[in-house]
N, C-alpha and C positions, 0 to 999 in steps of 0.2 A: 227683559228676561225672565222664565219661568223659575220660581224657587220652589223646590221640592224639600218641606221639613224633614228634619232626623232630629225628635226632638231628645233634650237631654239634660236642659233646665230654663228656667224661666228666671226675668227679672217684674217684679210687678212695681207700679206707678200708680199711686194713688194721688187724684187730684179735684179739682171742684166737679160733681156733676159726670165723672166719667173715671173708669177703672179699665187699664189699659196695661195688657201681660205680654210683655213680649219675650219671645221665645228664642232661643238662642243655641244652636246646635253644629253639627255639620251640613253644609249644603253641597249641591253638584256643581252650580253655577252664582254668578253674582254679576251684578252690572262692571263694564271695564274699571271704572274709576274707583269700584270698592273691593276689588282682589283682592286688597291689602287692609282692609277695613276691621279694626277688631270689632267685637260685639256690641260693645258701651256705644261707636260712632253709631251704626246703623240703627239701635235701639233709640236712641235719642234722635237723629232724623225723623225716625217715624214717629216716636210719640210727640214732636214738635209737630210735624204736618196735621197727626190725627186730632192735636189740641188746636192748633191754630187758625186749621179751617173747618174743623167739626160743627162749630155753630150754626153755619150756615145750611148743613144737611138734616134732612126731615130723615128720623130714624138714625140708620147708622149702626155700625159695629159698636159693642163695647171694648170689645179686643182686637189686637193688631198684635198678628201672630207671624214670623219670620224668621230667619236661621242664617248664618252667618259662620266662618273659619275663623276662630280666632286667630290671629298669630302675632307676634311681637312687632314691633316698629321700631324702627332707630330712634334710639332718644335724641339724637345729634341736631335738635332743631333750635336755631335762635329766635324761632319767631312765633315759640310756645309762652315763654313770658311776656313778649311784647302783645301780642292777642289777648293773654291773660287779664293784663292790666287793664287794659278796652274794656272786655266784660265786665271784672271783677267792680269793675267804675258802674257799668250800668245796672248789675245786680244791686250795687249798693244804694244807686238813686233809685232803684223801683222797692227796694226794701224801706228807705226812708219815706219815698210817696206814700205807700200805704199806714206807713206810721203815722205819720201827715197828717191825713186824712181823718184818722179815728182823733186827733188832737184837734183840728181842726171842726171836726163835727160837733166834739166836746165843747167849744168856745163859742161856735155860732150863737149859741142860744141868748149869748149876754150881749150881743151887739144888738143898738139899737137897729133895728131896720131900714127908718129913715136914715140912719147916719152917713159917715164916708168911713172904709177902712184906711189908712196912710199906708199903705204897704211901704216898709223901709227897702230904701234903693241906695247906693253907691256907686263912687264913679270907675270902680275897679275890685276885681275876685282873684284874692291873692290864695291859691289854692296849696302850695304848701305850709301858708300860715295855717292851714283848715286842717292840715295831716293827710290830705291828698299830693305828695311828693311827685308823683309822675308828669303832673302837670306843674307849666309855670307861671305867669298874671297875666289876665285880659282885662284888656281896657278897649274900648270905644270911643275915640277922640269923640267931644261934646255930649256924650248918653251916659246918665246914668244907668245903671242897671239893678235887676232885684239883689239889695242888700244878703253876703252871706258870713252871719258870725260864724255860723253851723248850720249842715246842711237840713237839718229837722227843721227850724224855726223857718228857714229862706221857704222849704216847701210847703210848709204849712201857711206863710204868708199869700203865696202866688194861687194856694187853692180856695182863697176864704171869696172873690169875687163872683163865681157861679159854682157855689158848690156841689150840688146836688145834681148837675150837670155832669162836675168834673169826677166827682165819685160814681156814678154810674158807669162811665167812659173808663177809670181807671179798672173797676170792676170786670167788667166786661173785655177790655183791649190789650193794658200794657202789660199786662203779665203774660200775655199770650206772645205777644212780641217778643218778651225777654226770653222767654223760654227757647222762641225759633231764634233767637240771637245765638244763645250758650250753644245749639243744636248746629248750629251754622260756623260757631268758632269752631267746633270739636272737628268737623270736616274739613276747614281750612289745615289745620292743626297738623290734620293725621296726611294730609296732601304736601304738606311742604317740607323737605328732608334739605337742609340745607347744603346748597351747592350741589343738589345734585335734580329736582324736579325741577322741569321745562316752564315756562309760561305759558307755553300751550296747554300742559297738564294743569296746571291752578286752573286756567280758564273751563278746562271740562269738568272738572270737581266742582270748582266754584257755581257750575250752571245745574249740575245735575242734583248737587245738593240742596240749591235754593226751591228747585222743584218739589223734591221729595218734603222738605220744609213744610211748605206751606200748602203740601196736599197736594199736590199731583201726583198722580198713582202710573201713568204710563209705565215708567220705567218696573214696576213692581207686575203690573198685569197686561203688558204689552200692548194696552188699550191706549189713541192715541185720544189727547185733551185737544178741544175745540178751541179753548182760550189759554193759550201755556204764560207760564208765569214770566219767561222771558222770550219776546215776541223772535226775536232773534236767533234764537238757539236751534231751532229746527231744521234739519238738512242745510245748516250755515246758512241763511239765512242773512243772516248779519253781512256775507262777504256779496252780495249782490248789489247791483247798481242801485235796482229798484228800492231794496230796502236803505240802503243806505242815502239816498234822495228824500224818500218818503219819512224818514226819521229827522231830517233836518228842517221840511216843511210842516211836519206834524206835532213839533215838541219847539220847547221854548228855544231852540235855535233860531227859529223863521223870524225872532225879532228883530235879531241882529241882521239880516241880510238888509243891502242894500241894493235899489232901481241903479241899473247901469246906464250911464246916458245914450250909450251907442250901443249895437250889439257887442254881446262880446263871442269868444271862443265856442264853437259848435252851436252858433246860436241864442246863447247864455241873456237870460235877461236880468241875473240877479248875480251878487256874489256875496259870498261869505268871507267876506275878510278879517283872516286873523294872524295878518301879517304885524300886527303894531302898528302901522303909520297912519297916519290921522289925513282925512280928506278937508279942503279949506272948505268951509260953512257946515261939518257936521255936526248930526243933531244933539242933544244933549247924550241920549242914552248911545249913541255910537263913539260920543268918547270917553263913557264908563267903560264900554267895551275894550278901547284901545288900553288904556289905564289897565285892564284885567288881562289884555294877554301880555303889555310889557310887564306887568308883575309875574307873570308865569315862569319859573326857573328854563335856564339855557336848555335842560335835558328833554324840552318839548320844540320838537322842530316847530317854526311859523309856518303857516300855510293858507292858501286860498281856496275856496272851492265856488265852482261858477257851476248856476244851472239857467236851465231853459224851463220859462213858466208852461203848462201845459193845464187844462181843464181839469183832468185827475188828480196833479200834482205836479211839484218839481221834478227835473231829469238833470241830474249831472253828469256835465258836460265835459271838466277839468277841475283837476286840480293841482296846483303849483306849490312846490316848496321849498322853504328857503334853507339852501346846502350849502352854497357859497356865501360869504360874507357881503351884502347887497342883491345877492340875485335870485331869482326864484325857478325853478326846474318845472316844465310842465311836462305833467303826466296827463294822458287820456283812456278811454276805455277801452279805445283799441290798440293801445300800446302791449308789452310783455306785460301778461297777468298778474305774475307778482308784486310789479312795480306798483303798476293799478290798485292790486288791495292795498299793500300797506301806506301807498299816498293817501288812500283815504282814510285807514286806520289813525295818520297823522294828523290830520283833519279833524276827528272824531275826537284824538284824545284832547285835544288843545281846546275843542269845541268842552269836552268835559269840564275840562278847568273853567272856564270863564261860567258855562250855565252853574257850576259849583258856589262861585263867586258870588252870583247875584241870587243865588239859592238863599246863603247867609244872610242876604242883607232882607229879603221878607222875613226872613225869623228877628232882625233887628227892626225892622219898623213894624211887624205885627206886635212883637213883644213889648215894645215901645208904647207903641199907640194904647193899648190897652192895659199898660201899667197907668199912665196918664189917667187913661177913663177912672180905674179903681180908684185912685188917690183922687178924687174930683166930684165924681158921681156918686148919690144916695146909691143904696140896694133898692130903695123903691122907686125909684124914676125912671120914667119912659126910657130916657138915653141908655140908662142902664141896662134894659128891657133890649133896646134895639139891639147895643153892644155883646149881651151876654153872650150868644151863642158863636160869637169870632172870638170870644176870651179860653175855651176848653184846652189846657196846657201849653197855650201858646209862651207862658211864663216861663215854665217850664222847660222846654224844649230850646228856649233861649238859655237857658240856664247849662242843659248838655253841648250846645252849641258854643257857646263862651268856654268851655274846657275842651271837648273833644276836638273841635275844627280851628278855635282860634287864639289856645295858647300860647305865649311865649314860647315853651320848647313841648317837643313831644304829641303837638297836633296835627290833624290832616294837612294846613297849610304851615307847618313851621318844621317838617321833616319828615313825617310817618310819612304821608303820600308823595305831597311835593314841597319841595325846598324853596318858598319862596320869601321874600321879605313880610311878615309878619306885620312888622309895623303898619306896612304902605298898603297892605291886605284887608286889614283892618278899618284905614283909615278911610279906604274905598267902599267897605261894606256899608259905613256909614252914612258914604257922601252917595250911594247907591240908595240907600232907606230914603235920602233925602229927597231923592227924584223921585220917590214913590208916592210920597206923601204932596208933592206940591204938584205933578205932572196930569194930562188928561189922561183918559182912557187909551187914548188915539197913539200918544205919546211914548206910554208905557208898553203897548204892545207894537211899537215901531211901525205905526200904519201911518203916522201923521201925514208923509211925503211920496206916499203911493198916487200912481196916478187911480190905479183903481185896484183894491184890495181882493187877494183870488181868496176864490171860495175857501182852497186848503190853507190858509195862511195860521199856522198855530193850531193844525187839527179841528178849525172852526171856533177857535176861542173869541171871536170877534159877536158871534151868535149870541152872546151872553153881556154885551155890553148895556144893551138898550133894557131887557130885564132888571138888573143892578141900577141902572141909573133911575127908571121909570120908582122904584121901589123907596130908592134913596131918598125920591123927591118927593114924596109924600109922605114917608119918616119926618123926615124934616120942617115941613109943613104944620104935621100935629104934634110936633115936639117943643117948639119953639116959641109959645106961650107958657108953658113948664119951664121950659129952662130960664126964661126971661124973667120970671117971678122969684127962682132962685139962682140967679145969676150965674146958672153952671156952665153954659158954653165957655163963660170967660174965666172959670174955673178948670177948666177942660184946657182952655189955650193957655192959660199959666202951666199948667201941669206938662203940658206938651212941647213949650218952651223950654222950662225948667230940666226937665228931662232928658230933652233931646237937642240935635243941631236943627228940627226942622226952620230954617228961618221967617218961614208962612208962618206962622203957627197963631197965629189971630185970625185967618183964613176962616177958622169952624164957625166964629162969631160975627161973621158979615150975614148980610139979607135979611131982611123983613118978615121971609119966608121960608126963615132956614137954609138959604143955598149955601151957604159955609158947612155947615154940616154933613148938609146931603154931600158935597163934595169929599168932605173927608172919608164917610159911612160908605160911599162908593169904593174907593180905593180900596178901603181895608178889607169889602169885599171882594173887588178884584185881585187885588195883589196875593192877598192870604187864600184866597177860595179859587179862582181861576187859573193866575200864574200859577202858583205853587202848586196845582195840582199835575201842572205838566212834569214836575218834576219825578213822575213815576218813569217817564222815560230814560230816567238816569239808570233804571235797569241794566240796560243794554250796553252800560260799562263792565257789567258782568262779563260781555263779549270782548271781541279783540278789537271789536268797532271802534269802542270809547273807551276800552279798559286799560291803555297802557298808562304807567304810571312816569313811562319817559320813553321818549320816541327817536333820540340821536342815534342809536343802535343801527336805525331803519337805513341810516346815510349809506354803507357800502351797498345794500341792494338796489337803493335808487340809484346811485351812480354806475351801478352796471357790475360792480368789480366782485358782488357777493352773489349766490344762490343761496336761498332759503334763509329764514331767522326764526330760531326758536331757542335763546340761550338760556339760561338757567334763571329762574324768578326769584325777584328779591323781593325782599319783606312788606316794602310799599306794595307791590301788586297783590301782595295777600291783604294788606291792612285795604288797600282801597277796595277787594271785593268784599269783604266784611261790611266797609262802612255802606257800601253801595246797597248791599242789602237792607241794611240800618234805616238808610235812607229810604229808599222806596219800597221797601217791603208792603207799606199798606197795613190796615185794620180788615179784618172781614164784617162788613153790615155795621161800619161805623154810623156815625151822623153826618150828613153833606150840608151842603148850602142851599141854605131856605128851610131845612129840615124845623131849624127853631129849636127850643120854644125863645118865645117872645115874651117875659115877663111882663105883666102889665098892658102887654097890647089887646087883651078880651076886654080892657074896662072902657078902649077905644072904636067905636066900631070903623072906623075908617083904616084904623091902623089892624086890626083883624082881616077885614075884609083885602088888604092890601098885601097881607103876608102870607094870605091864600093863593091872590093872585099871583105874589111872586115866586112860588114852589109851581103853580101852574104853569107860568110865560116859561121859567127854567125848563121845566118836563119837554115843553115845544121846542125850545131850542135846542135840548139833548135830540130829539127826536130828529130834528133835521140834519143834524152832524152825524146821527146812525144813518139816515137815509142817506149822505153824500157818499161819507165812506165805505160803507156795509161793515159787515163783522165775517167774512172770509178769513181765518187766519191762516190759511194754507197758500195765501199768494205772494208771499215773501213780501208784502209790506208792511210798512208800519203803520198800524192804528192807532188812532188818537180813543181808543175805549172807556179811558178814564173821562170824556165827556156824555158817553152813550146812557141812556136811560138805564134805571137801577136794574130792571127785570132781564136787560140784556146780557147775555153769557160774555162772560171777557174773565181778564187776569185776572186771579187772586190780589184782592187789595184795591183794586181800581175802583176808582167814585171821584166826584167833586167835593173836594176837602171842606170842610165848614173853616177850619183854622190852620194855623201853621202846626199842626200835632203830629207832622208825621216828619 
C-alpha cells in the first residue's frame, strides 16, 4: 500500500553506523494489519528492518520515512507482560553478552595460550536462585551444562573458547537480532487483545511483521520480493497441496518418513506417522520420534500423512487424524476443502512439536560437545583449531534454551506453548543428543533403511555428507600424532563421558589414523551445520500450516459438525509466533559451514589444502541442490534455499549455519 506522508513529528534513533529518522503523522492508508497501529510500533518495525537487513545492501538510504495515524489501543492484554518477560530476558542476555565480551577480552591475555580453560559446569541451573524468577529449574539427565553462579561469569566463560570469532559475531549479528525481536514483540503485543483477537488475525499480523522486521519492503513499496521471508505467506501458498508436500520432503520432517512395505492410499510410498504407535523393528530414530509424539500434549491431535514419491518431490495423498479413541479418520485432497485444509494443519502442528523437540537435542549435543572440547583441548592445538568454528555461541544458545525452552515452568515445553511433561521432554532431548553422537550420517538423516534415497530427501542434505566425511577424515589423520603426544583425545573422551550421557564417548580415541575423532568431528558438523540449518523451515510455523499450538478444536470441523474455524487467539499462539521468529530469523551474512577459520591449520599444508577443498566441495554440493530445486519462489512450493550457494537470492537469514548459533 502506498503511504502518503504528511509530516508533523519525527523520532530519531542513533545506532552504530546508521542514523534513521522515522517520521510520524497522519496517513491516508496503511496495510490492513496495521490499521490500528501506533506510531511507536511501525517505527520500531521499520527501524529493525533497516538495521537487521541493512548490512547486506550496498549503499542504501540512511533515512526511513513513513507515517501512521497514532491511535489508542485497548490496554486489557494478558499477553503484554508475558511477552515482555521473554523479551526482557533476551535483552538482558544480550547486554550481559556484551559486558562479558569486554571482560573476557581483558582476561584472555593472562591465559597461557598452550593451556586449557576449565569452563565451570553444573548438573542444573536454578533460575530463581539467580534472581530470574520467571523461570524454574533446568536439568538434563546425565548432562552437565555451563555453570551459572551469575549470568555475567557464565557468559564470560562460554566466550573464551574462540574469543575473536565470537567477538566479531556478537558485534555484527546478535544485537541486530535482539532489536528485531523487540520490534516483533511490539507487533504481536499490539495484535493481541485478550478474548477479541482471532487466530487468523494473529497469523496475518505475525507474517506481515516478520517481513517488515527483516527488511522485506513489499508492503511499503508494492514491489514483489523474489525470496520472501516466509515462503508460504504469499497468496496463501501454505494452504496448497504442493507447498505442504514439499515442506515435508524438503525440511527436517523428511527424516521421520518411513517407506511403506506396500503401496498406500493414492499410490503412497511413504508415511509420516505421528500417531504415537511404534512399529516392530523400528529404527532408533523412529523410536525417538514416537517418544516425542507421545509426549506432545493431548490438545495436539495425532495424525499420519501419506505421500507418493515423484522425481521432483513427494505428493501428499492422504492425512489420517485420530479423532476417536483408537480410530483414525481419513481425509483426501478431493474431499471437502476445509476438512482437507485443517487435516494438513493438524499434521503440520504436530510435526512442529516433534521438530522442535529434535532441535533442542541439536543444541544439547553441540553445546555439550564443545564444552568437553573447551575443557580438554589446549588453545594452540590442531584439535582446538578444528572445532573452533563449531564453537561460536553454542554454549550461549544452550543457556538460552535451558531457560526459554526447558525450564520447569514458564518455558515453551512447560506451558508457554505446549503443556508437555517437562521431565520427559528434557530426558528425551538428552537421549536424542546421545543418538546424534553415536549414529552414522545415514541413521541421523533417516536414510539407512531406504531402498533408494530420493534426490529431494531433506532438501538435498545428503549431498553434504561426502564433503563432510572427506574433510573429517583428513583432519583426523593429521591431528592424531599431536593428539597422541599430548594425550588430547583421551582427555576429550574423559570430558565427553563426564559431561554427558554419551555412552560411547571413548570412540573419539579409537583408530590409529584418527578414525574415532573423524566420526565425532563429522557428526558435529553434520548435526550442528547441515541438520540444524533445516530449522529455518520452522518459519512456516508463523503460518497456520505448522503454527497451531493446539488442534483439538479442529475436531468439530473434521467430523462435519461445524463449518469454519477461527477462534479467539490464545497466548500460546502468540508466544509461539515470537519463538518461531527468534528461532528461525537467522543472521545477515553470518559465517557458514566451511568458512573457518581453523586456527593452526596454516602450519600443516595438508590441513590447509583440506580446508580449502572442503569449502570448494560444499560449494559444489550447494550448486547441485540449487540446480535440482530451482529458485522460483512463485511456484507455491517450499524451496530448501538455505542449502543454496551464498550468492543465490534467498530469504533473509538463510544459510548453512556453522554452529547452533540460531
